[in-house]
C-alpha positions in Angstrom: -42.0 -47.8 -183.8 -39.3 -45.1 -183.2 -35.6 -45.8 -182.7 -35.7 -44.7 -179.1 -38.6 -47.0 -178.3 -36.7 -49.9 -179.9 -33.7 -49.1 -177.7 -35.9 -49.0 -174.6 -37.3 -52.4 -175.6 -34.0 -54.1 -176.1 -32.6 -52.6 -172.9 -35.5 -54.1 -171.1 -34.8 -57.4 -172.8 -31.1 -57.1 -171.7 -32.2 -56.6 -168.1 -34.3 -59.6 -168.2 -31.2 -61.7 -168.9 -29.5 -60.8 -165.6 -29.7 -63.6 -163.0 -31.0 -62.3 -159.7 -28.4 -62.9 -157.0 -29.9 -65.1 -154.3 -29.0 -64.2 -150.7 -27.6 -67.6 -150.0 -25.2 -67.3 -153.0 -23.8 -64.0 -151.6 -23.7 -65.3 -148.1 -21.8 -68.5 -149.2 -19.4 -66.3 -151.1 -18.9 -64.1 -148.0 -18.1 -67.1 -145.9 -15.6 -68.3 -148.3 -14.0 -65.0 -148.7 -13.5 -64.8 -144.9 -11.9 -68.2 -144.7 -9.7 -68.2 -147.8 -6.0 -67.2 -147.5 -4.9 -67.8 -151.1 -4.8 -64.4 -152.8 -5.7 -65.8 -156.2 -8.8 -67.6 -154.9 -9.7 -64.5 -152.9 -9.7 -62.3 -156.1 -12.0 -64.8 -157.9 -14.4 -64.9 -155.0 -14.5 -61.1 -154.6 -15.1 -60.7 -158.3 -18.0 -63.3 -158.2 -19.6 -61.4 -155.2 -19.2 -58.0 -156.9 -20.9 -59.3 -160.1 -23.9 -60.6 -158.1 -24.2 -57.4 -156.1 -24.4 -55.1 -159.1 -28.2 -55.3 -159.1 -28.4 -55.3 -155.3 -25.9 -52.9 -153.8 -23.5 -51.0 -156.1 -21.6 -49.6 -153.2 -20.7 -53.0 -151.9 -20.0 -54.3 -155.5 -17.6 -51.3 -156.0 -15.7 -52.1 -152.8 -15.4 -55.8 -153.7 -14.1 -55.2 -157.2 -11.7 -52.5 -156.0 -10.2 -54.8 -153.4 -10.1 -57.7 -156.0 -8.2 -55.4 -158.4 -5.7 -54.3 -155.7 -4.9 -57.9 -154.7 -4.6 -59.0 -158.3 -2.2 -56.2 -159.1 -0.1 -57.0 -156.0 0.2 -60.6 -157.1 0.5 -60.0 -160.8 -2.7 -62.0 -161.5 -3.6 -60.7 -165.0 -6.7 -62.9 -165.3 -8.0 -61.4 -162.0 -7.2 -57.9 -163.2 -9.0 -58.4 -166.4 -12.1 -59.8 -164.7 -12.1 -56.9 -162.2 -11.9 -54.4 -165.1 -14.8 -56.1 -166.8 -17.0 -56.0 -163.7 -16.0 -52.3 -163.2 -17.2 -51.6 -166.7 -20.6 -53.3 -165.8 -20.9 -51.1 -162.7 -20.3 -47.9 -164.8 -22.9 -49.2 -167.3 -25.4 -49.8 -164.5 -25.2 -46.2 -163.4 -25.3 -44.8 -166.9 -21.6 -43.8 -167.0 -21.0 -45.2 -170.5 -17.7 -43.5 -171.3 -16.0 -45.0 -168.2 -17.8 -48.3 -168.9 -16.1 -48.3 -172.4 -12.8 -47.4 -170.9 -12.9 -50.3 -168.4 -14.0 -52.7 -171.0 -11.2 -51.7 -173.4 -8.7 -52.2 -170.5 -10.1 -55.7 -169.8 -9.9 -56.4 -173.6 -6.2 -55.5 -173.6 -5.5 -57.9 -170.7 -7.5 -60.7 -172.1 -5.7 -60.3 -175.5 -2.3 -60.5 -173.7 -3.5 -63.8 -172.1 -4.9 -65.2 -175.4 -8.2 -65.8 -173.5 -10.8 -66.2 -176.4 -13.8 -66.6 -174.0 -12.9 -63.3 -172.2 -12.2 -61.5 -175.5 -15.6 -62.5 -176.9 -17.4 -61.4 -173.7 -15.7 -58.0 -173.8 -16.4 -57.4 -177.5 -20.1 -58.4 -176.8 -20.3 -55.9 -173.8 -18.7 -53.1 -175.9 -21.2 -53.8 -178.7 -24.1 -53.6 -176.3 -22.9 -50.3 -174.7 -22.5 -48.8 -178.2 -26.0 -50.0 -179.0 -27.3 -48.2 -175.9 -25.6 -45.1 -177.1 -27.1 -45.3 -180.5 -23.8 -46.1 -182.3 -25.4 -49.0 -184.2 -22.7 -49.2 -186.9 -19.9 -49.4 -184.2 -22.1 -51.8 -182.2 -22.5 -54.1 -185.3 -18.7 -54.1 -185.9 -18.0 -55.1 -182.2 -20.7 -57.8 -182.1 -19.4 -59.3 -185.3 -16.0 -59.4 -183.8 -17.4 -61.1 -180.8 -19.2 -63.6 -182.9 -16.0 -64.4 -184.9 -14.0 -65.0 -181.7 -16.7 -67.0 -179.9 -17.5 -69.3 -182.9 -13.9 -70.6 -182.7 -14.6 -72.0 -179.3 -18.3 -72.5 -178.9 -21.8 -71.5 -180.1 -22.0 -67.8 -179.1 -25.7 -67.9 -178.0 -25.9 -64.5 -176.3 -24.0 -62.8 -179.2 -26.5 -64.3 -181.6 -29.3 -62.8 -179.6 -27.6 -59.4 -179.3 -26.9 -59.3 -183.1 -30.6 -60.3 -183.8 -31.7 -57.3 -181.6 -29.3 -55.0 -183.3 -30.4 -55.9 -186.8 -34.0 -55.4 -185.6 -33.0 -51.8 -184.6 -31.4 -51.4 -188.1 -34.7 -52.8 -189.7 -32.6 -55.5 -191.3 -35.3 -58.1 -190.4 -33.9 -61.0 -192.6 -30.5 -60.8 -190.8 -32.3 -60.4 -187.4 -34.3 -63.6 -188.1 -31.1 -65.5 -189.1 -29.4 -64.7 -185.8 -32.5 -65.5 -183.8 -32.8 -68.8 -185.5 -29.1 -69.5 -184.7 -29.8 -68.8 -181.1 -33.0 -70.9 -181.1 -31.1 -73.9 -182.8 -28.8 -74.1 -179.8 -31.4 -74.9 -177.1 -29.2 -77.7 -175.9 -26.8 -75.2 -174.5 -29.3 -72.8 -173.2 -29.0 -72.2 -169.4 -32.7 -71.6 -168.7 -36.1 -71.2 -170.4 -35.6 -67.5 -170.2 -32.7 -67.7 -172.6 -35.0 -69.4 -175.1 -37.8 -67.0 -174.4 -35.5 -64.2 -175.4 -35.2 -65.5 -179.0 -39.0 -65.8 -179.0 -39.4 -62.3 -177.9 -37.0 -61.2 -180.6 -39.1 -62.9 -183.3 -42.2 -61.4 -181.9 -40.7 -57.9 -182.1 -39.9 -58.6 -185.8 -43.4 -59.8 -186.5 -44.8 -56.8 -184.8 -42.8 -54.4 -186.8 -43.6 -56.1 -190.0 -47.4 -56.1 -189.2 -47.6 -59.9 -188.9 -49.7 -59.3 -185.7 -51.1 -62.8 -185.2 -47.6 -64.3 -185.4 -46.3 -61.7 -183.1 -49.2 -62.4 -180.7 -48.6 -66.1 -180.6 -44.8 -65.8 -180.3 -45.1 -63.2 -177.5 -47.5 -65.3 -175.5 -45.1 -68.3 -175.9 -42.2 -66.1 -174.6 -44.4 -64.9 -171.6 -45.2 -68.5 -170.6 -41.5 -69.5 -170.7 -40.6 -66.4 -168.6 -43.4 -67.4 -166.1 -42.1 -70.9 -165.9 -38.6 -69.6 -165.2 -39.8 -67.1 -162.6 -38.2 -64.2 -164.5 -40.2 -61.0 -163.7 -38.3 -58.7 -166.0 -38.9 -61.1 -168.9 -42.6 -61.2 -168.1 -42.8 -57.4 -168.0 -41.0 -57.3 -171.4 -43.4 -59.8 -172.9 -46.5 -58.1 -171.5 -45.4 -54.7 -172.7 -45.1 -56.1 -176.3 -48.5 -57.9 -175.9 -50.0 -54.7 -174.8 -49.0 -53.0 -177.9 -50.0 -55.9 -180.2 -53.5 -56.0 -178.7 -53.8 -52.2 -179.1 -52.8 -52.5 -182.7 -55.4 -55.3 -183.2 -58.1 -53.1 -181.5 -58.4 -55.2 -178.3 -58.4 -52.2 -176.0 -59.4 -54.1 -172.8 -56.6 -56.8 -173.3 -54.2 -54.1 -174.2 -55.0 -52.1 -171.0 -54.8 -55.3 -168.9 -51.3 -56.1 -170.3 -50.2 -52.4 -169.7 -51.3 -52.7 -166.0 -49.4 -56.1 -165.6 -46.3 -54.6 -167.2 -46.4 -51.6 -164.8 -47.0 -54.0 -161.8 -44.0 -56.3 -162.8 -41.8 -53.3 -163.6 -42.4 -51.7 -160.2 -41.7 -55.2 -158.6 -38.2 -55.3 -160.1 -37.8 -51.5 -159.8 -37.3 -51.1 -163.5 -37.8 -47.4 -164.1 -36.9 -47.5 -167.6 -39.8 -49.8 -168.5 -42.1 -47.8 -166.4 -41.2 -44.7 -168.3 -41.7 -46.5 -171.7 -45.2 -47.7 -170.6 -46.3 -44.3 -169.4 -44.9 -42.7 -172.6 -46.7 -45.2 -174.8 -50.0 -44.8 -172.9 -49.6 -40.9 -173.2 -49.3 -41.2 -176.9 -52.3 -43.5 -177.2 -54.5 -41.1 -175.2 -53.3 -38.3 -177.4 -54.5 -40.2 -180.4 -57.9 -40.8 -178.8 -57.9 -37.1 -177.9 -58.0 -37.9 -174.1 -55.7 -35.1 -173.2 -56.4 -35.4 -169.5 -55.4 -39.1 -169.5 -52.4 -38.2 -171.7 -51.3 -35.5 -169.3 -51.7 -37.9 -166.3 -49.5 -40.5 -168.1 -46.9 -37.9 -169.1 -46.7 -36.7 -165.5 -46.2 -40.3 -164.5 -43.6 -40.6 -167.2 -41.7 -37.6 -165.9 -42.0 -38.8 -162.3 -40.5 -42.3 -163.3 -37.8 -40.5 -165.2 -37.0 -38.3 -162.3 -37.0 -41.3 -160.0 -34.7 -43.2 -162.4 -32.3 -40.2 -162.6 -32.3 -39.9 -158.7 -31.6 -43.6 -158.4 -28.8 -43.3 -160.9 -27.3 -40.4 -159.1 -27.7 -42.2 -155.8 -26.0 -45.3 -157.3 -23.2 -43.1 -158.7 -22.8 -41.4 -155.3 -22.7 -44.9 -153.6 -20.1 -46.0 -156.2 -18.0 -42.9 -155.7 -18.3 -43.2 -151.9 -17.4 -46.8 -152.0 -14.4 -46.0 -154.2 -13.4 -43.2 -151.8 -13.8 -45.5 -148.8 -11.8 -48.2 -150.5 -9.1 -45.8 -151.4 -8.9 -44.6 -147.8 -8.8 -48.2 -146.6 -6.1 -49.0 -149.1 -4.1 -45.8 -148.1 -4.6 -46.7 -144.4 -3.4 -50.2 -145.1 -0.4 -48.9 -147.1 0.4 -46.4 -144.4 0.2 -49.1 -141.7 2.3 -51.5 -143.8 4.9 -48.6 -144.3 4.9 -47.8 -140.6 5.4 -51.4 -139.7 8.1 -51.8 -142.2 9.8 -48.7 -140.9 9.6 -50.0 -137.3 10.9 -53.4 -138.4 13.8 -51.7 -140.2 14.6 -49.6 -137.1 14.5 -52.7 -134.9 16.6 -54.6 -137.4 19.1 -51.7 -137.6 19.4 -51.7 -133.8 20.0 -55.4 -133.6 22.5 -55.2 -136.5 24.3 -52.4 -134.7 24.5 -54.4 -131.5 25.8 -57.5 -133.4 28.4 -55.4 -135.2 29.6 -53.8 -131.9 30.0 -57.2 -130.3 31.7 -58.5 -133.4 34.0 -55.5 -133.3 34.9 -56.1 -129.6 35.5 -59.7 -130.3 37.7 -58.9 -133.3 39.8 -56.5 -131.2 40.3 -59.1 -128.4 41.2 -61.8 -131.0 43.5 -59.4 -132.8 45.5 -58.7 -129.6 46.0 -62.4 -128.8 46.8 -63.0 -132.4 49.4 -60.1 -132.4 51.2 -61.7 -129.4 51.3 -65.0 -131.2 52.6 -63.3 -134.3 55.3 -61.5 -132.3 56.5 -64.7 -130.8 56.4 -66.5 -134.0 58.5 -63.7 -135.6 61.1 -63.8 -133.0 61.4 -67.6 -133.4 61.5 -67.1 -137.2 64.3 -64.5 -136.8 66.4 -66.9 -134.8 66.0 -69.6 -137.4 66.9 -67.1 -140.1 70.1 -66.1 -138.3 71.1 -69.8 -137.9 70.3 -70.4 -141.6 72.4 -67.4 -142.6 75.4 -68.8 -140.6 75.0 -72.1 -142.5 74.7 -70.3 -145.8 77.9 -68.4 -145.2 79.8 -71.7 -144.3 78.3 -73.3 -147.4 79.4 -70.4 -149.5 82.9 -70.6 -148.3 83.0 -74.4 -149.2 81.5 -73.5 -152.7 84.3 -71.0 -153.3 87.0 -73.7 -152.6 85.2 -76.2 -154.8 84.9 -73.6 -157.6 88.6 -72.9 -157.5 89.3 -76.6 -157.7 86.9 -77.0 -160.5 88.5 -74.1 -162.4 91.9 -75.7 -162.1 90.6 -79.0 -163.3 88.8 -77.4 -166.3 92.1 -75.6 -167.3 94.0 -79.0 -167.2 91.1 -80.7 -169.0 91.1 -78.1 -171.9 94.9 -78.8 -172.5 94.4 -82.6 -172.6 91.4 -82.2 -175.0 93.5 -80.0 -177.3 96.4 -82.6 -177.3 94.1 -85.4 -178.0 92.3 -83.5 -180.8 95.6 -82.9 -182.6 96.6 -86.6 -182.2 93.4 -87.7 -183.7 93.8 -85.3 -186.6 97.2 -86.8 -187.4 95.9 -90.3 -187.2 93.0 -89.4 -189.6 95.4 -87.9 -192.1 97.6 -91.1 -191.9 94.5 -93.2 -192.5 93.4 -91.1 -195.4 96.8 -91.2 -197.0 96.9 -95.0 -196.6 93.4 -95.5 -197.9 94.2 -93.2 -200.9 97.3 -95.0 -201.7 95.6 -98.4 -201.5 92.7 -97.1 -203.6 94.8 -95.8 -206.4 97.8 -98.0 -206.4 95.8 -101.2 -206.2 93.6 -100.1 -209.0 96.4 -100.4 -211.6 97.1 -104.2 -211.0 93.4 -104.9 -210.8 92.8 -103.2 -214.2 95.8 -105.3 -215.7 94.3 -108.5 -214.5 90.9 -107.6 -215.9 92.6 -106.8 -219.2 94.4 -110.1 -219.3 91.1 -112.0 -218.4 89.5 -110.3 -221.4 92.3 -111.3 -223.7 92.2 -114.9 -222.5 88.4 -115.0 -223.3 89.3 -114.6 -227.0 91.7 -117.6 -227.0 90.7 -121.2 -227.3 90.5 -122.7 -223.9 89.0 -126.0 -222.6 86.0 -126.1 -220.4 87.9 -126.2 -217.2 90.2 -123.3 -218.1 87.1 -121.2 -219.0 85.5 -122.0 -215.7 88.7 -120.9 -213.9 88.9 -117.8 -216.0 85.3 -116.9 -215.1 86.1 -117.2 -211.4 89.2 -115.0 -211.8 87.3 -112.3 -213.7 84.4 -112.3 -211.1 86.7 -112.0 -208.2 88.8 -109.2 -209.9 85.6 -107.4 -210.7 84.5 -107.5 -207.1 87.8 -106.2 -205.9 87.5 -103.4 -208.4 84.1 -102.6 -207.2 85.4 -102.4 -203.6 88.3 -100.1 -204.6 85.9 -97.8 -206.5 83.6 -97.5 -203.5 86.5 -96.8 -201.2 87.7 -94.0 -203.6 84.2 -92.4 -203.7 84.0 -92.4 -199.9 87.4 -90.8 -199.5 86.5 -88.2 -202.2 83.2 -87.4 -200.3 85.1 -87.2 -197.0 87.8 -84.9 -198.6 84.9 -82.5 -199.7 83.4 -82.5 -196.3 
């Protein structure tokens, strides 16, 4: 099988994963959007409705996501902005504008990384990997899906990423790696949302068996996938399974069964308006007819292929036009809203300015009136204060005269006091000299007899004295020594006083 055909196959598988939006879901969301007033809640509801409308009405989906983005930006709601950018990327993807899809996804990735939202980061890496897979950039797709796997495995089992990696490794003909990831996906049936999710892993195994010529295993697995899709009511999944079964039966030589499955594939593909699958069926049938040299049948199928391709291109162009028209209408509405808000703001400013001017005028008049009354009161107060000041000046003059008289008296008293102090100082000096002379005389003249007494006492100690005489001599010597000490101390004090 060619690379392009594998790409078609996995694109069909991807479409089979999308949940068809039920009218009651969209209607319920519409009612909630009309009733809700909280901007954060409104952003979330608008994004939900936009996501459901991607397969139904791209124009409405674009209007919803544009409005959600505007409200989220006004309120600084980063999570809402990231979600709106992600949905915008899915809208661009749906109309085949892959460059703008990648740009929107990268913007969403930047916001999710700033929030540290691992779930959002894993989803965006997964979407980037799928877009690159669709563009044929398989190595880049593998890098992005591996990154998605690494982030997602830190929080949960990344079922969808396992399936996408299995599909990518199948495209790269790395079948062992493809089986490994399909097994990982199948092992997590407890977290599968529906039978269709499990059927996708079966379809992946069936494609591997088909490519490796294990036709019986491919047949059994594809039939099992078809039954699961039928039980879940998934028309796209049924068409994908029937297309694979048609090719398996053709390879087994069961021409009738192969033809029946091709017819069923076209029937279901038309039911869900899947032009890509119709194109692939017509292209495959054309190649089969060429191998059997049925050139008329081959030409008929090729014409159908071209018609389906032209129809798909027309639908994509129509969807792009609807999206651009919705963006234009949304921009106009936003501009009108902005202009209306600006006009209302200007009117409010003008009204507020007029009111302020009136208030200021009234305040100015009131101030003038109050100032006149205050001026009269101030003048009266000043006159009364001037009279008080004059009275106080008169009192001060009288007090000054009294102070002059007192100063003169005080001066005369100070002059007499200085004379008295000088006389008393001279008298004290004379008395001090007299005392010093007296003390000096006493200290020196008394020292000589005291020394004589001490000398006699020392001589008497060497003579023979009775006990009583020795006792009297001891008392005499002690008393004389004490007197000698007193005289010595007096002399030292006089000496120190003389030095001072």
